[in-house]
Each structure stands twice: as C-alpha cells, then as structure tokens.
N, C-alpha and C positions, 0 to 999 in steps of 0.2 A: 021547475028543477028536474034535471034528468034522474032517472032511476039509478039505484046503486050500481056502480061498475061501468056505466056508460061513458064513452068518450064524449066530452062536453062540446066539441065543435069540430069543424072540418077545415083542413088547410090544404094548400096546393102541394104538389109533389116536391117542388123546389124548397118550399118552406120547411117541409118535413125533413128533407135531406140535410139542409144547413143546420136545423135545430138539433138533429141527431149528431151531426159532426161536432158542433160546439159543445154539446153535453158530453160526448165521448172524450173530447180533448180535456175537458175539465176533470172528468173522473180519472182519466189517465194520469193527470198531474198528481192527484192524491194517491192513487194506487202505486205508481212507480216510486214515489217518495218514500213510502214505508220500507220497501226492500232495498232501495239504493242506499239510504242512510244506514240501515243495518250493516251493509257490507263495508261502509266507510267508517263504522264505529271505532275499530281498533286504531285507525290512523288519527281520528279525532281525539281519542283518549290520550294517545302518545303526544300529540302536538300541544294540547291544552293542559297536559299533565293532570288529567281528570282523576280524582280519587275513585277507587273501585266502588266505594259506597254510593257514589253519585252516578255511576255509569248507567244503571238501569233506567234512570230518569230521562235519558234521551228518548226512550220509547214510552215510558210511563206517562210523562207529562203530555205527550202528543195524544195518546190513546184516551186518557181521562178527559182531556178537553174536547176531543172529538165526540166521544160517546155521550157526554153530558149535553152537547149542543145539538145533537141529531134531532131530537123531538122539537126543539125550539126553531131550528131552521125549517123543519117541515111545516110547522104552523105558520111561520112568516111567509113561506112560499104560497100557501093557500090564501093569505091575506093580500099580499103585495105582488104576486105573480112570480112564475119560475124564473123569467129572465132577470128581474131585479135581484133576486136572491142568488142566482147563479153568478151574476157579475159581482155582487158583494162578496160572495164566498171566494171567488178567484182573487179579488183584490186583497182580501185579508190573507189568503194563503201566500200570494206573491210577496206581500209585505213581510210576512213571517219568514219566507225563504230568503229574502234579501238580508234581513236582520241576522238570520242564522249564519249566512255567509260571511258577514263582517263581525260576528261575535268575537269578543276579545277574552272571554273566559268561560269557565264551566257553567256558572249560575246564569249569566246572560243567555247562553246557548239553550239551556233547559227552559228558560222562560220563553224564548223565541220559538222553541219547538211547540210549546203550548199554543202560541199564536197560530202557528201552522195548523195545529189540530183543530182550532176553532173554525178556520176556513174550510178545511177538508170535509167537515161534517156536511156543509152546504152542498159540496160537489157530489158526494155520494147520494144524498137524499134527492137532490134535484134531478139527477140523471135518470133514476128509475121513475120518478113522478112525471117527467117529461114524456116518457113512453105512453103513460096512461092518458095524457092530454092529447096526444097526436093520433092514437089508434084505439079502435074499439077493442073490447076484451078478447074477441076471437083472433085478433092479429097481434096482441101484445106479447105473447109468449116468445115468438121468434126474435123480436127485437130486444126483449129483456135478456134472452139467452146470449145475444151478441154482446150486450153490455157486461154480462157475467164473464163471457169469454175474454173480453179486454182486461178485466180485472185479473183473471187467472193467468193470462199471458204475461202480465206485468210481474208476476211472481217469478217467472223464468227470466225475463229480460232484465229486470231490476238488478239482481245480484251481479250479472255480467257487466251491465252498464256502470254500476257503482264501482266495481273493481277497476274497470278501464279508466274511468274519470279520476278516481283517487290516485291511481298509479301514474297517470300522464299529466294531469292538470292540478291535482291537489284536492283535498277534501272540501275546500270552500266552494269549488265548482259543482259539487254534488247538489248544492242549494241554488247556485246561480243558474244552473241549466234549466231550472223551472221558469225563469223569466221569459226567454223567447217563446217557449211552448205556451205559456200563459198569455203572452201578447197575441199570438195567433188565435187562441181560443176566444179572447176578448173581442178581437176584430170580427170573427165570424158571428159571435153572439150579438154584438151591438149592431152590426150592419144587416144581418140577414135573419135573425131569430125574432119571431113575434113575441109579444109580452107574455102570452100564456097566463092571462089573468081573467078570471070570471067577472063579467059585468053584472051589476044589479045585486051585489051581495052586501050592500051597505058600506058605511065608512069603516075602514079597517081599525080595529081596536085590539091591541095586544095585551094579554093578561100578564102584567109584570109580576103580580103577587104569585100567580101559579108558576111562572118561570123561576122565581126565586125559590119556591118550595121544591121544585123539581131538581134544581142544581144542588140544593142542600141535601136532598135525599140521595142523589146519584154520586156526587164527587167524593164524599167521605167513604161511601161503600166501595167505590172503585179503588180508592187509595188503600183501604184496609185489605181488600182482596189481592191487590197487586203487590203489597209489601209484607203481608202476613207470611209467617214461616212456622213450620212445626218445630224447628230448632234453629237458632241463630248462633253461628260461630262468631268468635271475636273478629271484628272488622268486617263482617258480612253485612250487606245492606238489609234493611227490613227489621221486623220485630216479631216476637212470638205471638201466637194467636190469643193467648190469655193475658197479654200485657195490657197495661193501662192505655197505651196508644191505640191498640186494636179495639179494645172495649169502648173507648171514647168515640172512635170513628163510627163504630156500629151504632152506638147510642145516638149520635148526632144524625146519622142517616135515618134512623127510625123516627126521630122527631121531624125531620124534613118530609118524610113520607106521609106522616099523619097530617102535617100542615098542608101538603099538596092536595091530599084527598079532600080535606075540609074546604079549601079555597075553590077547587075545581067544581065541587058540588053546587056552588052558588054563583059561579062566574057566568057573565052573559056570553062571553066568547072565550071559553077555556082553551088552554094550551092543548089539553087532551080531553075530549068529551068522554067521560067515563061511561056514558051510555053505549058507546061503541062496543064495550065488552059484553053487552047483553046479546050481541050477535054471535052465534056459535062459531061461524067461520073466522071472524076477527079474533075472538078469544082463543079458540083452539089452535088457529094458525100461528099466532104469535107465541103461544106456549110451545108448540112443536119447533118453531124456529129457535127458541131459547135453548132447547135440548140439543138440537142439531149443531148450533154454534158451540156448545160445550163439548160435544163429541169431536168436532172437527179440530179445534185448536189443541185440545189435550192430546189428540192422536198424533199430531205432527210435531209438537213441541219437544217431546221426550225421545222421539225416534233417533235423532242424531247422536244423543248420548249413548244409546245402545249400539249404533253403528260404529262409533269410535271405541268404546270401552268393551263392547260385547263381541263385535265382529272384527275389530282391529283396523278399520279404515282410517284414512287421513281425514282431517276436518273438511277438506275440499270435496273429496269423494263422498263423504257422509252427506254433505249438503245436496249433492247431485242426486242422491237417492230420492229426494222429495220431488224432483222434476217430473217423474212419471205420474205422481199423484196430481200435480198441477195440470198436466196434459189431460188426465182423465177427467178432472173437474171441468176443464174447458170443453171437452167433447160432450160431457153430460149436460152442461149448460146449453150448448147450441142445439143438440139433438132433442132434448126434452122440450125446449121452447118451440122448435119446429113441429114436433108431434102434438103438443097441446093446441097449437093453432090449427093443425089439420083435423084433429079428432074432435075439438070443441069441448073437451073436458080435461081435468087435471088430476083428480084424486087417485085414479088408478095408476097414473104415472108416478105420483108421489109414493104410493105404497110399494110399487115395484122397485123404485130406487132405494127405498129404505130397507127392503129385503136384501138387495145387493150390498148395501152398506153394512147391515148386520153380518152378512157373510164375510165381508172383508175384515171387519173387526174380530170376528170369531177366529178366522185363520191367523190373524196376528196374535191373538191372545193365547191360542193353544198349540201353535206350531212353531213358535220362535224357539230356537235353540242356539247354544253358543257356537254351533257349527254352521249357522246360517251364512249365506253369501249375499252379496249385493244383488245378484240376479234374482234369487228367490224372493227377497224382500221387495224388489222392484215390481215383480208381477203382482204381489198383493197390494202394492201401492196403486197400481192402475185400477184394480177392482174397487178399492176404497174411493178413488177419485170419481169413477163412474157412478158410484152410489151417492156421493156428496154433491156432484155437479147440479143435478136437477133441483136441489133444494133452493138454490139462489133465485132462479126466475119463477119457479112454480108457486112457491109460498107467497112471494110478493104479488104475483098475479091473482091468487085466490083472495088475498087480503084486500087488494085494490078492487076486486070484483064485488066486494061486499059492502062498499061504502059509496055515498054520493060524491059527485065530482068536486064539490067544495071542500071535501075532506081527504082528497087523494094524497096531498102532501103529508098530512098527519099520519095516514094509514101507512104510507111508504116509509116514513121515518121511524114508525114504531117497529116495523119488521127489521129494519137495520139496527135499531136500538136494542131490541131483545136478542138479536144474534150476537152483537158485541158484548152485551151484558152476560149472556150465556157463556161466551168464550172466556171472559175474564173469570167467572166463577168456576168454569170447568178446569181451567189451568190451575187455579188455587187448590181445588179438591184433588185433582190428579197429581199435583206436585206433592201434596201431603201423602198420598198413597205411595207414590214412587219413593219418596225419601224414607218413609217408614219401612217399606218392604226391603229397600236396599240396605238400610241400617241393620235390620233383623237378619237378613241373609249373610251379610259380612260378619256380624258378630257370631252367628252360628258356625260359619266356616272357620273363623279364627279360633274359636274354642276347639273345633275338631282338630285343627292343625296342632294346637297346644297339647291335646291329648295324645295324638299320634303324629309326631313330626315326620315329614317325608324324609326318605333316605338321604337325598342330597343336602337337606338342611342339617341333618344329624352329622354328616361328614364335615360340613362347613363349620359347625360349632363344636365339634368334638374336642378340639384343642383349646377351647376356652375355659374360663374359670367355672367352678361348680355352680350350677344354676343358670349358666349362660344359655344352655339349650332351651330351657323352659321359657326364659325371658325372650329369646330370639323368636321362638315359635309363636308366642302370643302376639308379636308384631308382624307376623308374616302371613300373607294370603297368596297362594299360588295363582298364577295368571288365569288358569282354567277356572279356579274358584271365583275369581273376580268376574270373569265373563258370565258364569252362572248366576251370580248375584245380580248383575245388570239385566240379564235375561228375565229373571223372575220379577224384578222391579218394573221392567217395561211391560211384561205380560199383565201385571196387575192394573196398569193404566188402561190397557185395551179391554180388560174385563169390565172395568167401569164404563168404558165407551160402549160396550154391548148393552149394558143396562140403560144408558142414556138413549141409545138408538131405538131400543124397544119401547121406551116411553114415548118417543116421537112417533113411532109406528102406531101405538095405541091411540094417541091423540089424533093422528091423521085419519085413522079408520073411523073415528067419530065425526069427522068433518062432513057436513052436508054437501052433496054434489050439486053445484050450481052451474047451469049451462053458460058458456061464454057467448055473449050476444054478438051478432054479426055487424051491427051498426050502431050509430049514436041514437040516443033516445029522442023521441019527438019533441020533448019539452026542454031540451038542453038549453041553458042560458047562453047568450053570446059570449065569445071570448075574444080578447084583443090579441 
C-alpha cells in the first residue's frame, strides 16, 4: 500500500487529459445548476403559483440531499472506483434534471430538486478525488485550483445564463439544458476515462448501518438549521428556534450521531474511519474548512440586503456587487494551487490567505457606512475573494496528503461535507445576528423619532387630530435611519465572520507541515 498522500498509479497524458475533462464537465453541471436555478426562481414561482412558504425549498431540498450524500458517495468511490460513481452521479443528476423540467407542480419540483442534489454530491466529490488519483501531491495543487476556478466562474456565468434561458426559452429549459452537457460528459468518461479503482483491496462491502446513522444525523440537523428562525412572522416559512419542530429535529440528529459513532466503531469497512481524526492534519484541516465555510456563505448572503436597503442599489446591481468576490476567489484558487505545486508546501500559503481574509472581513465590519458606494464595496469584495480562494484547493490538498490512497474519496468528501455544513450553520447564526441587530436598531430609531419627530413629519401631521403626531411618528422611520439600521446589521455579520476567520487561522497555525511528495510511492497498488 502506498504511503499517505501518494498518487496510487501512473497514467498516460491522454488518459489524464480526458479524465480531467470528463470530471470538469460533471462538476460544471452541478455548479452551474445552483446559480441558474436561483435566477429562474421567480419565474418558476409565478408559473407554478408556488406559495411563498415553499419557495425556499427549491434550494433547501437540493442542499440537504447533496450535503447528506457527500460522505456516502466518497466512500462508494473508494470501493467501486471514481468512474463508476461519476457515471452514477451524472445519471442521477440528469434524471432529476429531466423530472424537474417536466414537473407539474410545486411539491413534485421540490422532490425532483432533491434527486438532483443526490447526484450533484457525487460530481463534486469525484472531481477533486480524481486529481489525487492522477497526480502526486506536489502536482495536485495547480489542478485542484483549476477545478476551484471552474466552480467560481460558474457563479458568474450561471446567473447570466439563467436569465437568458428563462427569458427566451422558459424556465423548463433551465433544467433541460443539463441533458446535452451531461451527455457529452458521459461520452468522454465512458469512452476515455480509466476506472480509477484500486485493485487488491478485497470485495467491496458498503456499511449500510453506518450510512443510515449518518443520514439520520445530518438531514434533521440541516433541516433545523435551514428553517430555524429567531422570529417567524405570519405566513413566513420556517419555525422558531425554541419550537417543538426545531427541538425535535435537533434531538433526532443527536440520536443519529450517537448511533453513527457506535456503528462506525465496530464496522469492518466503515463509511468514515473515525481513526482518521487521530491524524492532526485531517482533524484540524476539516475543522478549519468548517469555519471557512461558515464565514464565506454568511459574508455573501446578507450583503445584497445592505446594497439594496443601505446603499439604495437595484436588485440587479446589488447582485453584480458579488461578481468581484467571485473573480477574486477564482484568482486565489488558481494562483495558490500553482504556488503550492512550485513551493512544495501549503501551510504558509493558507496562513497568508487567512490573514488577507481577516483583513477583508475587518474592513467590511468597521468601515461600512450608509454613504458607501458600489465601487468602495467592490474593492473590499476583491480582497475577500483573494483571501477565500486558496481555501478551496489547499485544504483539500492537505487533507488528501494525510491519508492513504484507498481513503482518498472519503477524505475528499469530508472536506466538502464540513465546508457545506459550516456554511449552513454559519448562515443560521449570522441570520440570527442580522435579524436581532436590525430589529433593535429599527426599534431604537423609531422611538427616537417618536420622541423628537422631524420637522417635515410635524408639518405633515399638524392638521390631524390630537395625538395623530405621536401615532404617526411611532410608525415612521426616515430613510437615512433605515440605511443606518441595515448598515449596523450587516456590520454585525462581518464581525462574526472575523471571529470565524480567526478560529480558522488558529487551527491552520497548528497544522503540521507535511512536504508534498514529487512522485508515487514505491508500493502503490495497481489501479484500473
């Protein structure tokens, strides 16, 4: 067996090229789908007369299914080979896409989106695991950076493509467009991609009990985090954090987690070998990825609200403010991967990127004002993107470098899993901070207006009945006060993001520095 981190076998240049192409096309399918469907959402809602309470489930069902399946697909790819799982994932994803396109109602569409999510998990996991199969650690960074770049660019292309397709072809084609792209990916994979399955590892045995415990632990947790609210207005989707629904889901998740740990401790071929967490790189790397995921999504989710309500931009221009962040992520992905391959180490690059990220979060937390412009926010977005970009390839590289070849799929999937789990939890916590701060700021400013009504409000109400001035003032918040409230609420989110980034920085500083080997290990098992 090859030492931890080593590439398990050697392939020809043509095999590598076609394998990378097929994997990139598969990942592009899943990455584009997320942003394209988000753009088509309003048209879907109008056409299907979707209730507002069910609208978030277009995304929630997809993300919950995808996150829960990531570790399972990773283990299956170790057992049955990357090509088999990549093909299976594409087929499931395309099946879900076709069903979404022909969906006749809201509930069927939500269910079919979950089917898409089941398939997308295999595409993300397999893509980064394939790089570890094809290249030794010293060369992986630059290729993983390219995969991360593809993912980042999809965030820019997806909304534009989604808008064009929806306007000219209809929302059904947002899903149908996946079919020809998927067919090309399948042709490349089936005709030119090797199996990428280790030989001599025994008969594959999948741990069904462990998989069941993992699903029971993850799905209720994600549902609770996605639907939990600090305050639920009438008709608003979700439930309060202290409600019986939230408490029941958290309790069910805790039971599933306990069962999962008990089962995995005695399984012959566990879904996740818990002994991997005894390795400092694996444990600390995944913990850092969790916090980075939390900081990333919470940092971008609430910014459009500030740009619309604080700066006064249109929804379209507000969305474009995130484009520089994406471009910064792409640049950080590619450059950090190239540097890691050239330098032969990764920890100092991680630390440097996190320092830049902390700087970006700090600027956003303490320099946002109601007078901010799109240009000033854009510059800070670029800085944040450059700090976030290296986290995608470098942490995956470090985690893969710490495990033997037969567990590359599991290791890669766990990095993806913890990033998505962190993102879900980060948005939940940041959303609570945002809503609490906004409510407090608006209440304080409303009371101030009630005590000292502005001159224009007094003139407007002076002809009213006695007491009208007081009643009108209590329901009035000047536009500048509204902007200030949204500014304070957004700043509170970035203050939390600073803390999260500092925790990731601390964990990364504790990572042991392992050299990236230049070639495969001498005892590597053969691979098909």
